[in-house]
C-alpha positions in Angstrom: -2.5 -20.2 13.3 -2.9 -16.9 11.5 -1.8 -16.6 8.0 0.6 -14.0 6.6 0.1 -12.2 3.3 2.9 -10.8 1.2 1.8 -8.5 -1.6 4.5 -8.3 -4.4 4.3 -4.9 -6.1 6.5 -3.8 -9.0 8.0 -0.3 -8.5 9.9 2.1 -10.8 12.1 3.7 -8.2 12.8 1.5 -5.2 14.3 4.2 -2.9 11.3 6.5 -3.7 8.8 3.8 -2.9 10.6 2.8 0.4 10.6 6.5 1.4 6.8 6.8 0.5 5.8 3.9 2.8 8.2 5.0 5.5 6.4 8.4 5.4 3.1 6.6 6.1 4.7 5.2 9.3 5.5 1.7 8.0 8.8 0.0 8.7 11.2 -1.8 6.4 12.3 -5.4 7.3 16.0 -5.4 6.3 16.1 -9.3 6.6 13.9 -9.5 3.4 15.3 -6.4 1.6 18.1 -5.9 -1.0 19.0 -3.7 -3.9 16.2 -5.2 -5.9 13.4 -5.3 -3.3 12.2 -4.2 0.1 9.8 -5.7 2.6 7.4 -3.2 4.1 5.7 -4.2 7.3 2.1 -3.2 7.4 1.1 -5.3 10.3 2.1 -8.6 12.1 0.4 -10.5 9.2 0.6 -8.1 6.2 3.8 -7.3 4.3 4.4 -5.5 1.0 7.3 -6.6 -1.1 8.4 -3.7 -3.2 10.2 -5.2 -6.2 12.1 -3.4 -8.9 10.5 -4.1 -12.3 13.5 -6.3 -13.2 13.1 -8.4 -10.0 9.3 -8.6 -10.4 9.8 -10.1 -13.9 11.6 -13.0 -12.3 8.2 -14.1 -10.7 6.0 -14.0 -13.8 6.2 -14.3 -17.6 3.3 -11.9 -18.0 3.7 -8.2 -18.9 3.7 -5.7 -16.0 0.7 -3.5 -16.0 1.0 0.2 -16.8 -0.7 1.6 -13.8 -1.1 5.0 -15.4 -3.7 3.6 -17.7 -4.7 0.2 -16.2 -5.7 -1.1 -12.8 -4.2 -4.4 -11.8 -5.9 -4.6 -8.4 -7.1 -2.5 -5.6 -5.5 -3.1 -2.2 -7.9 -2.5 0.8 -6.7 -2.1 4.3 -9.0 -2.1 7.4 -8.0 0.6 9.8 -8.5 0.9 13.5 -10.3 4.2 13.3 -11.6 7.0 11.1 -8.6 9.1 12.3 -6.2 6.4 11.1 -7.9 6.5 7.6 -7.6 10.2 7.4 -4.1 10.2 8.8 -2.8 7.7 6.3 -4.4 9.5 3.4 -2.9 12.8 4.5 0.5 11.2 4.9 0.2 9.6 1.5 -0.6 12.9 -0.1 2.2 14.7 1.7 4.7 12.0 0.5 3.8 12.2 -3.2 0.7 10.0 -3.5 -2.6 11.1 -5.0 -6.3 10.5 -4.5 -9.2 10.4 -6.9 -12.0 10.5 -4.5 -13.3 12.1 -1.2 -13.8 10.4 2.1 -17.1 8.6 2.3 -19.1 8.1 5.5 -21.8 5.4 5.2 -22.6 5.4 8.9 -21.5 1.8 9.5 -18.3 2.3 7.4 -15.9 5.2 6.7 -13.5 5.0 3.8 -11.0 7.0 1.7 -8.2 6.0 -0.6 -4.9 7.0 -2.1 -2.7 6.0 -5.0 1.0 5.4 -4.3 3.7 6.8 -6.6 3.7 3.6 -8.7 -0.1 3.8 -9.4 -1.2 1.1 -6.9 -4.6 1.9 -5.4 -5.0 1.6 -1.7 -8.5 1.7 -0.2 -8.7 2.5 3.5 -11.7 1.8 5.6 -13.0 1.6 9.2 -16.1 -0.3 10.1 -18.0 1.1 13.1 -18.0 -1.2 16.1 -14.8 -3.0 15.2 -12.3 -3.3 18.0 -9.4 -0.9 18.1 
C-alpha cells in the first residue's frame, strides 16, 4: 500500500495561497478545505494543507517560523521531465513567487526552485532515466 503525505504549511493570506497553487496547475480538494485551511492536491499521494496561521497554531505549541528570515524546511518535488521543472518555476514566478537560484543541469539530474508567497522553498528536480 502506498503512503500519503500531507504537508501542513502556515499561510498569511489563504485565498492568495490557494490562487498561487491553482496557477501552478494544482487542484483544491473541497472535502478537506474550509475558511481556515485548504487541501491542495499535488499528486495521488502528496497533499499540501494550507492553514491560516491561527489554524496552524492549533497543531503545535511552538512559534511559527518567520520565513522572511528563517528556513523551516525545503520541500523537494520530483518532476516527470525537465520541461515540467521549468514550467512549474515559470508558473510560480508569474503567480507571485520568487526564486533565488538558476536552473542547474548536472547531467543525471536537472533542478530549479521557487519560493511561494509565504516563503516556503520548493525544490524541483528531474532525474534522467526516471519513467515519465
